[in-house]
All heavy atoms as TSV, in Angstrom:
chain	resi	resn	atom	element	x	y	z
A	1	MET	N	N	-95.112	195.724	84.839
A	1	MET	CA	C	-95.032	194.233	85.201
A	1	MET	C	C	-93.649	193.835	85.582
A	1	MET	O	O	-93.429	192.971	86.559
A	1	MET	CB	C	-95.542	193.401	84.042
A	1	MET	CG	C	-97.062	193.535	83.871
A	1	MET	SD	S	-97.674	192.420	82.490
A	1	MET	CE	C	-96.831	192.861	81.152
A	2	VAL	N	N	-92.646	194.235	84.894
A	2	VAL	CA	C	-91.264	193.855	85.157
A	2	VAL	C	C	-90.873	194.579	86.521
A	2	VAL	O	O	-90.241	193.835	87.393
A	2	VAL	CB	C	-90.227	194.329	84.087
A	2	VAL	CG1	C	-88.875	194.084	84.475
A	2	VAL	CG2	C	-90.653	193.533	82.815
A	3	LYS	N	N	-91.294	195.772	86.738
A	3	LYS	CA	C	-90.787	196.429	87.969
A	3	LYS	C	C	-91.355	195.622	89.166
A	3	LYS	O	O	-90.851	195.480	90.196
A	3	LYS	CB	C	-91.379	197.865	87.837
A	3	LYS	CG	C	-90.988	198.589	89.057
A	3	LYS	CD	C	-91.369	200.092	88.902
A	3	LYS	CE	C	-90.788	200.953	90.062
A	3	LYS	NZ	N	-91.028	202.360	89.978
A	4	SER	N	N	-92.777	195.222	89.047
A	4	SER	CA	C	-93.448	194.561	90.075
A	4	SER	C	C	-92.704	193.308	90.480
A	4	SER	O	O	-92.854	192.733	91.657
A	4	SER	CB	C	-94.889	194.395	89.889
A	4	SER	OG	O	-95.138	193.442	88.825
A	5	LYS	N	N	-92.076	192.576	89.438
A	5	LYS	CA	C	-91.418	191.336	89.587
A	5	LYS	C	C	-90.076	191.389	90.128
A	5	LYS	O	O	-89.581	190.670	90.894
A	5	LYS	CB	C	-91.483	190.581	88.316
A	5	LYS	CG	C	-90.728	189.252	88.333
A	5	LYS	CD	C	-91.502	188.157	88.930
A	5	LYS	CE	C	-90.690	186.894	88.867
A	5	LYS	NZ	N	-91.300	185.773	89.621
A	6	TYR	N	N	-89.197	192.396	89.558
A	6	TYR	CA	C	-87.890	192.543	89.851
A	6	TYR	C	C	-87.469	193.835	90.576
A	6	TYR	O	O	-86.224	193.938	90.959
A	6	TYR	CB	C	-87.041	192.475	88.584
A	6	TYR	CG	C	-87.306	191.139	87.853
A	6	TYR	CD1	C	-87.800	191.156	86.539
A	6	TYR	CD2	C	-86.914	190.014	88.458
A	6	TYR	CE1	C	-88.097	189.863	85.918
A	6	TYR	CE2	C	-87.163	188.745	87.839
A	6	TYR	CZ	C	-87.666	188.753	86.593
A	6	TYR	OH	O	-87.854	187.493	85.736
A	7	GLY	N	N	-88.333	194.747	90.882
A	7	GLY	CA	C	-87.942	195.908	91.538
A	7	GLY	C	C	-87.587	197.102	90.622
A	7	GLY	O	O	-88.220	197.233	89.556
A	8	GLU	N	N	-86.651	197.819	91.174
A	8	GLU	CA	C	-86.166	198.901	90.416
A	8	GLU	C	C	-85.691	198.599	88.961
A	8	GLU	O	O	-84.982	197.521	88.680
A	8	GLU	CB	C	-84.909	199.638	91.000
A	8	GLU	CG	C	-84.559	200.892	90.451
A	8	GLU	CD	C	-83.461	201.612	91.363
A	8	GLU	OE1	O	-83.250	201.471	92.453
A	8	GLU	OE2	O	-82.699	202.370	90.733
A	9	ILE	N	N	-86.148	199.370	87.879
A	9	ILE	CA	C	-85.845	199.222	86.583
A	9	ILE	C	C	-85.338	200.480	85.954
A	9	ILE	O	O	-85.582	201.489	86.499
A	9	ILE	CB	C	-87.028	198.617	85.778
A	9	ILE	CG1	C	-88.074	199.651	85.746
A	9	ILE	CG2	C	-87.492	197.210	86.188
A	9	ILE	CD1	C	-89.217	199.246	84.649
A	10	GLU	N	N	-84.627	200.428	84.861
A	10	GLU	CA	C	-84.142	201.510	84.052
A	10	GLU	C	C	-84.737	201.314	82.682
A	10	GLU	O	O	-84.440	200.135	82.116
A	10	GLU	CB	C	-82.656	201.645	84.089
A	10	GLU	CG	C	-82.134	202.713	83.182
A	10	GLU	CD	C	-80.533	202.731	83.237
A	10	GLU	OE1	O	-79.915	202.258	84.256
A	10	GLU	OE2	O	-80.024	203.096	82.190
A	11	LEU	N	N	-85.308	202.247	82.011
A	11	LEU	CA	C	-85.829	202.164	80.712
A	11	LEU	C	C	-84.826	202.733	79.736
A	11	LEU	O	O	-84.435	203.908	79.882
A	11	LEU	CB	C	-87.210	202.798	80.512
A	11	LEU	CG	C	-88.269	202.208	81.403
A	11	LEU	CD1	C	-89.541	203.103	81.271
A	11	LEU	CD2	C	-88.469	200.819	81.133
A	12	GLY	N	N	-84.442	202.009	78.699
A	12	GLY	CA	C	-83.450	202.638	77.641
A	12	GLY	C	C	-84.293	202.887	76.573
A	12	GLY	O	O	-85.302	202.212	76.091
A	13	PRO	N	N	-83.788	204.066	75.761
A	13	PRO	CA	C	-84.594	204.448	74.513
A	13	PRO	C	C	-84.208	203.505	73.404
A	13	PRO	O	O	-83.248	202.829	73.268
A	13	PRO	CB	C	-83.937	205.805	74.390
A	13	PRO	CG	C	-82.545	205.759	74.928
A	13	PRO	CD	C	-82.617	204.812	76.035
A	14	PRO	N	N	-85.193	203.556	72.449
A	14	PRO	CA	C	-85.049	202.681	71.158
A	14	PRO	C	C	-83.811	203.228	70.477
A	14	PRO	O	O	-83.541	204.508	70.479
A	14	PRO	CB	C	-86.301	202.958	70.475
A	14	PRO	CG	C	-87.245	203.494	71.338
A	14	PRO	CD	C	-86.498	204.182	72.456
A	15	GLU	N	N	-83.151	202.481	69.805
A	15	GLU	CA	C	-81.953	202.753	69.013
A	15	GLU	C	C	-82.202	202.198	67.576
A	15	GLU	O	O	-82.607	200.998	67.347
A	15	GLU	CB	C	-80.621	202.325	69.501
A	15	GLU	CG	C	-80.517	202.920	70.877
A	15	GLU	CD	C	-79.189	202.426	71.503
A	15	GLU	OE1	O	-78.352	201.778	70.830
A	15	GLU	OE2	O	-78.950	202.758	72.721
A	16	SER	N	N	-81.857	202.934	66.401
A	16	SER	CA	C	-81.830	202.312	65.101
A	16	SER	C	C	-83.044	201.555	64.697
A	16	SER	O	O	-83.016	200.515	64.060
A	16	SER	CB	C	-80.602	201.402	64.776
A	16	SER	OG	O	-79.480	202.131	65.325
A	17	GLY	N	N	-84.218	202.164	65.012
A	17	GLY	CA	C	-85.518	201.421	64.607
A	17	GLY	C	C	-85.916	200.210	65.473
A	17	GLY	O	O	-86.879	199.559	65.103
A	18	GLU	N	N	-85.056	199.935	66.440
A	18	GLU	CA	C	-85.367	198.792	67.347
A	18	GLU	C	C	-86.354	199.368	68.473
A	18	GLU	O	O	-86.409	200.513	68.726
A	18	GLU	CB	C	-84.142	198.221	67.975
A	18	GLU	CG	C	-83.245	197.599	66.927
A	18	GLU	CD	C	-81.928	196.986	67.360
A	18	GLU	OE1	O	-81.823	196.993	68.668
A	18	GLU	OE2	O	-81.147	196.438	66.595
A	19	LEU	N	N	-86.747	198.466	69.276
A	19	LEU	CA	C	-87.562	198.685	70.587
A	19	LEU	C	C	-86.577	199.113	71.532
A	19	LEU	O	O	-85.374	198.992	71.444
A	19	LEU	CB	C	-88.356	197.482	70.913
A	19	LEU	CG	C	-89.407	197.050	70.047
A	19	LEU	CD1	C	-89.968	195.753	70.576
A	19	LEU	CD2	C	-90.497	198.030	69.851
A	20	GLY	N	N	-87.093	199.844	72.583
A	20	GLY	CA	C	-86.166	200.244	73.669
A	20	GLY	C	C	-85.816	198.938	74.521
A	20	GLY	O	O	-86.172	197.866	74.259
A	21	TYR	N	N	-85.247	199.148	75.743
A	21	TYR	CA	C	-84.902	198.091	76.570
A	21	TYR	C	C	-85.149	198.293	78.034
A	21	TYR	O	O	-85.234	199.576	78.359
A	21	TYR	CB	C	-83.513	197.730	76.275
A	21	TYR	CG	C	-82.428	198.690	76.491
A	21	TYR	CD1	C	-81.924	198.897	77.768
A	21	TYR	CD2	C	-82.193	199.655	75.532
A	21	TYR	CE1	C	-80.972	199.964	77.991
A	21	TYR	CE2	C	-81.279	200.646	75.719
A	21	TYR	CZ	C	-80.647	200.784	77.004
A	21	TYR	OH	O	-79.683	201.891	77.121
A	22	ILE	N	N	-85.054	197.331	78.866
A	22	ILE	CA	C	-85.359	197.448	80.243
A	22	ILE	C	C	-84.069	196.861	80.955
A	22	ILE	O	O	-83.596	195.837	80.610
A	22	ILE	CB	C	-86.551	196.562	80.778
A	22	ILE	CG1	C	-87.793	197.108	80.101
A	22	ILE	CG2	C	-86.697	196.814	82.206
A	22	ILE	CD1	C	-89.089	196.521	80.360
A	23	VAL	N	N	-83.558	197.517	82.052
A	23	VAL	CA	C	-82.401	196.991	82.706
A	23	VAL	C	C	-82.898	196.926	84.173
A	23	VAL	O	O	-83.551	197.683	84.772
A	23	VAL	CB	C	-81.224	198.081	82.649
A	23	VAL	CG1	C	-80.124	197.578	83.581
A	23	VAL	CG2	C	-80.777	198.349	81.226
A	24	PHE	N	N	-82.540	195.758	84.727
A	24	PHE	CA	C	-82.706	195.496	86.137
A	24	PHE	C	C	-81.730	194.685	86.682
A	24	PHE	O	O	-81.040	193.998	85.917
A	24	PHE	CB	C	-84.182	194.854	86.312
A	24	PHE	CG	C	-84.345	193.452	85.552
A	24	PHE	CD1	C	-84.072	192.337	86.222
A	24	PHE	CD2	C	-84.894	193.541	84.316
A	24	PHE	CE1	C	-84.206	191.053	85.626
A	24	PHE	CE2	C	-85.102	192.311	83.677
A	24	PHE	CZ	C	-84.680	191.109	84.272
A	25	GLN	N	N	-81.505	194.679	87.988
A	25	GLN	CA	C	-80.416	193.917	88.698
A	25	GLN	C	C	-81.026	193.065	89.712
A	25	GLN	O	O	-81.911	193.390	90.356
A	25	GLN	CB	C	-79.455	194.875	89.399
A	25	GLN	CG	C	-78.719	195.775	88.335
A	25	GLN	CD	C	-77.705	196.703	89.133
A	25	GLN	OE1	O	-77.510	196.571	90.148
A	25	GLN	NE2	N	-77.017	197.653	88.228
A	26	LEU	N	N	-80.477	191.916	89.813
A	26	LEU	CA	C	-80.848	190.835	90.772
A	26	LEU	C	C	-79.511	190.344	91.384
A	26	LEU	O	O	-78.478	190.293	90.828
A	26	LEU	CB	C	-81.557	189.625	90.128
A	26	LEU	CG	C	-82.814	189.974	89.163
A	26	LEU	CD1	C	-83.232	188.776	88.584
A	26	LEU	CD2	C	-83.852	190.582	90.139
A	27	LYS	N	N	-79.697	189.921	92.695
A	27	LYS	CA	C	-78.609	189.430	93.466
A	27	LYS	C	C	-79.117	187.955	93.861
A	27	LYS	O	O	-80.152	187.771	94.391
A	27	LYS	CB	C	-78.325	190.234	94.681
A	27	LYS	CG	C	-77.810	191.546	94.454
A	27	LYS	CD	C	-77.329	192.200	95.811
A	27	LYS	CE	C	-76.877	193.641	95.416
A	27	LYS	NZ	N	-76.517	194.468	96.618
A	28	SER	N	N	-78.262	187.167	93.399
A	28	SER	CA	C	-78.617	185.625	93.741
A	28	SER	C	C	-77.212	184.793	93.501
A	28	SER	O	O	-76.280	185.294	92.930
A	28	SER	CB	C	-79.653	185.118	92.794
A	28	SER	OG	O	-79.750	183.789	93.061
A	29	LYS	N	N	-77.226	183.590	93.917
A	29	LYS	CA	C	-76.133	182.688	93.649
A	29	LYS	C	C	-76.259	182.451	92.173
A	29	LYS	O	O	-77.304	182.073	91.717
A	29	LYS	CB	C	-76.218	181.449	94.459
A	29	LYS	CG	C	-75.042	180.494	94.150
A	29	LYS	CD	C	-75.244	179.141	95.157
A	29	LYS	CE	C	-74.043	178.347	94.785
A	29	LYS	NZ	N	-74.149	177.109	95.513
A	30	LEU	N	N	-75.180	182.700	91.458
A	30	LEU	CA	C	-75.086	182.606	90.018
A	30	LEU	C	C	-75.053	181.072	89.506
A	30	LEU	O	O	-74.283	180.333	90.008
A	30	LEU	CB	C	-73.897	183.313	89.455
A	30	LEU	CG	C	-73.774	183.361	87.961
A	30	LEU	CD1	C	-75.036	184.162	87.388
A	30	LEU	CD2	C	-72.530	184.050	87.582
A	31	SER	N	N	-75.961	180.804	88.686
A	31	SER	CA	C	-75.850	179.390	87.931
A	31	SER	C	C	-76.557	179.624	86.637
A	31	SER	O	O	-77.410	180.494	86.435
A	31	SER	CB	C	-76.675	178.352	88.808
A	31	SER	OG	O	-78.133	178.584	88.726
A	32	TYR	N	N	-76.168	178.719	85.698
A	32	TYR	CA	C	-76.670	178.842	84.364
A	32	TYR	C	C	-78.192	178.554	84.362
A	32	TYR	O	O	-78.945	179.205	83.673
A	32	TYR	CB	C	-76.007	177.762	83.573
A	32	TYR	CG	C	-76.382	177.604	82.101
A	32	TYR	CD1	C	-76.116	178.630	81.237
A	32	TYR	CD2	C	-77.282	176.680	81.615
A	32	TYR	CE1	C	-76.511	178.577	79.843
A	32	TYR	CE2	C	-77.730	176.576	80.227
A	32	TYR	CZ	C	-77.306	177.557	79.464
A	32	TYR	OH	O	-77.641	177.525	78.163
A	33	GLU	N	N	-78.751	177.616	85.241
A	33	GLU	CA	C	-80.190	177.443	85.302
A	33	GLU	C	C	-80.966	178.634	85.799
A	33	GLU	O	O	-81.935	178.973	85.322
A	33	GLU	CB	C	-80.340	176.199	86.151
A	33	GLU	CG	C	-79.924	174.880	85.722
A	33	GLU	CD	C	-78.450	174.681	85.833
A	33	GLU	OE1	O	-77.724	175.417	86.746
A	33	GLU	OE2	O	-77.776	173.807	85.167
A	34	TRP	N	N	-80.330	179.286	86.771
A	34	TRP	CA	C	-80.963	180.466	87.315
A	34	TRP	C	C	-81.080	181.599	86.218
A	34	TRP	O	O	-82.214	182.326	86.082
A	34	TRP	CB	C	-80.333	180.899	88.520
A	34	TRP	CG	C	-80.829	182.197	89.192
A	34	TRP	CD1	C	-82.012	182.375	89.894
A	34	TRP	CD2	C	-80.396	183.556	88.950
A	34	TRP	NE1	N	-82.154	183.744	90.161
A	34	TRP	CE2	C	-81.155	184.432	89.694
A	34	TRP	CE3	C	-79.202	184.124	88.350
A	34	TRP	CZ2	C	-80.949	185.847	89.752
A	34	TRP	CZ3	C	-78.965	185.514	88.382
A	34	TRP	CH2	C	-79.854	186.298	89.126
A	35	VAL	N	N	-80.093	181.864	85.545
A	35	VAL	CA	C	-80.057	182.805	84.428
A	35	VAL	C	C	-81.203	182.546	83.436
A	35	VAL	O	O	-81.913	183.361	82.900
A	35	VAL	CB	C	-78.632	183.082	83.835
A	35	VAL	CG1	C	-78.739	183.879	82.515
A	35	VAL	CG2	C	-77.584	183.577	84.807
A	36	LEU	N	N	-81.166	181.210	83.017
A	36	LEU	CA	C	-82.162	180.846	81.985
A	36	LEU	C	C	-83.538	181.134	82.585
A	36	LEU	O	O	-84.477	181.486	81.882
A	36	LEU	CB	C	-81.969	179.386	81.614
A	36	LEU	CG	C	-80.631	179.033	80.813
A	36	LEU	CD1	C	-80.722	177.640	80.411
A	36	LEU	CD2	C	-80.644	179.949	79.522
A	37	GLN	N	N	-83.732	180.779	83.830
A	37	GLN	CA	C	-85.126	180.953	84.371
A	37	GLN	C	C	-85.571	182.346	84.392
A	37	GLN	O	O	-86.571	182.791	84.068
A	37	GLN	CB	C	-85.141	180.285	85.857
A	37	GLN	CG	C	-86.443	180.596	86.471
A	37	GLN	CD	C	-87.647	179.837	85.898
A	37	GLN	OE1	O	-87.461	178.892	85.293
A	37	GLN	NE2	N	-88.756	180.513	85.985
A	38	VAL	N	N	-84.642	183.314	84.794
A	38	VAL	CA	C	-84.841	184.787	84.808
A	38	VAL	C	C	-85.203	185.239	83.415
A	38	VAL	O	O	-86.173	186.011	83.147
A	38	VAL	CB	C	-83.731	185.574	85.432
A	38	VAL	CG1	C	-84.028	186.980	85.298
A	38	VAL	CG2	C	-83.620	185.237	86.851
A	39	GLN	N	N	-84.395	184.693	82.425
A	39	GLN	CA	C	-84.687	185.113	81.005
A	39	GLN	C	C	-86.015	184.633	80.535
A	39	GLN	O	O	-86.700	185.404	79.833
A	39	GLN	CB	C	-83.583	184.604	80.088
A	39	GLN	CG	C	-82.193	185.366	80.239
A	39	GLN	CD	C	-81.262	184.833	79.247
A	39	GLN	OE1	O	-80.968	183.542	79.181
A	39	GLN	NE2	N	-80.696	185.632	78.524
A	40	ARG	N	N	-86.456	183.466	80.947
A	40	ARG	CA	C	-87.746	182.949	80.611
A	40	ARG	C	C	-88.791	183.856	81.187
A	40	ARG	O	O	-89.713	184.213	80.522
A	40	ARG	CB	C	-87.847	181.540	81.000
A	40	ARG	CG	C	-87.285	180.485	79.987
A	40	ARG	CD	C	-87.673	179.103	80.308
A	40	ARG	NE	N	-87.177	178.656	81.655
A	40	ARG	CZ	C	-85.979	178.052	81.771
A	40	ARG	NH1	N	-85.181	177.757	80.810
A	40	ARG	NH2	N	-85.644	177.571	82.967
A	41	GLU	N	N	-88.621	184.206	82.493
A	41	GLU	CA	C	-89.610	184.848	83.164
A	41	GLU	C	C	-89.717	186.379	82.632
A	41	GLU	O	O	-90.870	186.932	82.342
A	41	GLU	CB	C	-89.322	185.134	84.551
A	41	GLU	CG	C	-89.434	183.808	85.471
A	41	GLU	CD	C	-88.896	183.922	86.876
A	41	GLU	OE1	O	-88.325	184.974	87.264
A	41	GLU	OE2	O	-89.112	183.026	87.693
A	42	ALA	N	N	-88.569	187.095	82.363
A	42	ALA	CA	C	-88.653	188.294	81.811
A	42	ALA	C	C	-89.249	188.244	80.381
A	42	ALA	O	O	-89.963	189.213	80.063
A	42	ALA	CB	C	-87.201	188.927	81.738
A	43	THR	N	N	-88.975	187.349	79.661
A	43	THR	CA	C	-89.499	187.094	78.223
A	43	THR	C	C	-91.060	187.086	78.357
A	43	THR	O	O	-91.891	187.666	77.649
A	43	THR	CB	C	-88.978	186.080	77.423
A	43	THR	OG1	O	-87.513	186.340	77.247
A	43	THR	CG2	C	-89.646	185.889	76.131
A	44	ALA	N	N	-91.500	186.176	79.277
A	44	ALA	CA	C	-92.853	185.981	79.375
A	44	ALA	C	C	-93.653	187.312	79.820
A	44	ALA	O	O	-94.709	187.583	79.470
A	44	ALA	CB	C	-93.155	184.959	80.536
A	45	LEU	N	N	-92.994	188.159	80.734
A	45	LEU	CA	C	-93.571	189.372	81.164
A	45	LEU	C	C	-93.784	190.386	80.049
A	45	LEU	O	O	-94.576	191.247	80.043
A	45	LEU	CB	C	-92.788	189.949	82.331
A	45	LEU	CG	C	-92.894	189.257	83.644
A	45	LEU	CD1	C	-91.946	189.761	84.628
A	45	LEU	CD2	C	-94.302	189.296	84.227
A	46	THR	N	N	-92.751	190.302	78.956
A	46	THR	CA	C	-92.678	191.388	78.087
A	46	THR	C	C	-93.159	190.862	76.647
A	46	THR	O	O	-93.312	191.675	75.745
A	46	THR	CB	C	-91.340	191.863	77.876
A	46	THR	OG1	O	-90.399	190.876	77.495
A	46	THR	CG2	C	-90.869	192.523	79.249
A	47	SER	N	N	-93.463	189.674	76.457
A	47	SER	CA	C	-93.635	189.029	75.131
A	47	SER	C	C	-94.958	189.581	74.475
A	47	SER	O	O	-94.963	189.908	73.230
A	47	SER	CB	C	-93.785	187.431	75.119
A	47	SER	OG	O	-94.900	187.105	75.929
A	48	ARG	N	N	-95.952	190.002	75.323
A	48	ARG	CA	C	-97.161	190.497	74.562
A	48	ARG	C	C	-96.990	191.984	74.057
A	48	ARG	O	O	-97.728	192.420	73.264
A	48	ARG	CB	C	-98.258	190.538	75.504
A	48	ARG	CG	C	-98.309	191.558	76.741
A	48	ARG	CD	C	-99.545	191.354	77.617
A	48	ARG	NE	N	-99.738	192.449	78.415
A	48	ARG	CZ	C	-100.591	192.647	79.292
A	48	ARG	NH1	N	-101.398	191.627	79.511
A	48	ARG	NH2	N	-100.796	193.709	79.988
A	49	PHE	N	N	-95.758	192.497	74.445
A	49	PHE	CA	C	-95.411	193.841	73.864
A	49	PHE	C	C	-94.216	193.747	72.802
A	49	PHE	O	O	-93.546	194.578	72.390
A	49	PHE	CB	C	-95.022	194.696	74.967
A	49	PHE	CG	C	-95.920	194.876	76.101
A	49	PHE	CD1	C	-95.803	194.318	77.288
A	49	PHE	CD2	C	-97.191	195.696	75.850
A	49	PHE	CE1	C	-96.735	194.497	78.299
A	49	PHE	CE2	C	-98.021	195.842	76.950
A	49	PHE	CZ	C	-97.871	195.089	78.126
A	50	GLY	N	N	-93.939	192.394	72.465
A	50	GLY	CA	C	-92.871	192.194	71.458
A	50	GLY	C	C	-91.597	192.056	72.107
A	50	GLY	O	O	-90.572	192.118	71.353
A	51	GLY	N	N	-91.466	191.883	73.325
A	51	GLY	CA	C	-90.203	191.939	74.090
A	51	GLY	C	C	-89.718	190.452	74.303
A	51	GLY	O	O	-90.320	189.497	74.203
A	52	LYS	N	N	-88.354	190.501	74.555
A	52	LYS	CA	C	-87.730	189.204	74.888
A	52	LYS	C	C	-86.509	189.417	75.666
A	52	LYS	O	O	-85.787	190.460	75.311
A	52	LYS	CB	C	-87.509	188.308	73.638
A	52	LYS	CG	C	-86.618	188.901	72.655
A	52	LYS	CD	C	-86.396	188.089	71.334
A	52	LYS	CE	C	-85.594	188.840	70.389
A	52	LYS	NZ	N	-85.523	188.007	69.069
A	53	CYS	N	N	-86.149	188.618	76.515
A	53	CYS	CA	C	-84.803	188.770	77.319
A	53	CYS	C	C	-83.791	188.001	76.597
A	53	CYS	O	O	-83.761	186.800	76.458
A	53	CYS	CB	C	-84.945	188.323	78.732
A	53	CYS	SG	S	-83.557	188.646	79.630
A	54	GLU	N	N	-82.805	188.611	76.025
A	54	GLU	CA	C	-81.674	187.945	75.211
A	54	GLU	C	C	-80.360	188.332	75.647
A	54	GLU	O	O	-79.476	187.845	74.961
A	54	GLU	CB	C	-81.982	188.210	73.783
A	54	GLU	CG	C	-81.881	189.677	73.303
A	54	GLU	CD	C	-82.249	189.853	71.894
A	54	GLU	OE1	O	-82.637	188.956	71.180
A	54	GLU	OE2	O	-81.944	190.975	71.421
A	55	SER	N	N	-80.226	189.013	76.677
A	55	SER	CA	C	-78.830	189.279	77.070
A	55	SER	C	C	-78.823	189.533	78.650
A	55	SER	O	O	-79.838	189.751	79.235
A	55	SER	CB	C	-78.227	190.534	76.521
A	55	SER	OG	O	-78.982	191.626	76.841
A	56	TRP	N	N	-77.727	189.324	79.135
A	56	TRP	CA	C	-77.416	189.436	80.730
A	56	TRP	C	C	-75.938	189.808	80.933
A	56	TRP	O	O	-75.094	189.494	80.120
A	56	TRP	CB	C	-77.954	188.272	81.454
A	56	TRP	CG	C	-77.319	186.969	81.210
A	56	TRP	CD1	C	-77.646	186.228	80.069
A	56	TRP	CD2	C	-76.192	186.394	81.833
A	56	TRP	NE1	N	-76.642	185.068	80.105
A	56	TRP	CE2	C	-75.932	185.163	81.163
A	56	TRP	CE3	C	-75.515	186.677	82.946
A	56	TRP	CZ2	C	-74.914	184.309	81.644
A	56	TRP	CZ3	C	-74.443	185.885	83.402
A	56	TRP	CH2	C	-74.160	184.658	82.692
A	57	GLY	N	N	-75.583	190.153	82.076
A	57	GLY	CA	C	-74.290	190.441	82.519
A	57	GLY	C	C	-74.165	190.198	83.940
A	57	GLY	O	O	-74.971	190.039	84.770
A	58	VAL	N	N	-72.931	190.017	84.383
A	58	VAL	CA	C	-72.459	189.873	85.848
A	58	VAL	C	C	-71.596	191.021	86.260
A	58	VAL	O	O	-70.559	191.311	85.642
A	58	VAL	CB	C	-71.726	188.438	86.014
A	58	VAL	CG1	C	-71.357	188.371	87.471
A	58	VAL	CG2	C	-72.740	187.299	85.623
A	59	LEU	N	N	-72.038	191.531	87.348
A	59	LEU	CA	C	-71.163	192.656	87.992
A	59	LEU	C	C	-70.367	192.029	89.189
A	59	LEU	O	O	-71.054	191.413	90.029
A	59	LEU	CB	C	-71.960	193.878	88.432
A	59	LEU	CG	C	-72.783	194.516	87.411
A	59	LEU	CD1	C	-73.657	195.703	87.972
A	59	LEU	CD2	C	-71.837	195.108	86.348
A	60	VAL	N	N	-69.112	192.207	89.333
A	60	VAL	CA	C	-68.448	191.614	90.413
A	60	VAL	C	C	-67.748	192.843	91.075
A	60	VAL	O	O	-67.008	193.618	90.549
A	60	VAL	CB	C	-67.267	190.670	89.937
A	60	VAL	CG1	C	-66.503	190.146	91.112
A	60	VAL	CG2	C	-67.921	189.486	89.169
A	61	PRO	N	N	-68.038	193.045	92.522
A	61	PRO	CA	C	-67.535	194.134	93.175
A	61	PRO	C	C	-66.030	194.088	93.360
A	61	PRO	O	O	-65.545	193.137	93.307
A	61	PRO	CB	C	-68.272	194.168	94.447
A	61	PRO	CG	C	-68.891	192.738	94.631
A	61	PRO	CD	C	-68.896	192.091	93.306
């Protein structure tokens, strides 16, 4: 579901008894509201599996 919404993804393995993670990259004009919206969407897509989006980062070329 995340792949169909955001495109290419990377799956990370579980660590220390925690669930694994999903990494995806988006390009957009950065704003606080946009980040919160993406986090809400990603959480909604993964919540039925116990997932939540709780971190993000910015890459500057």
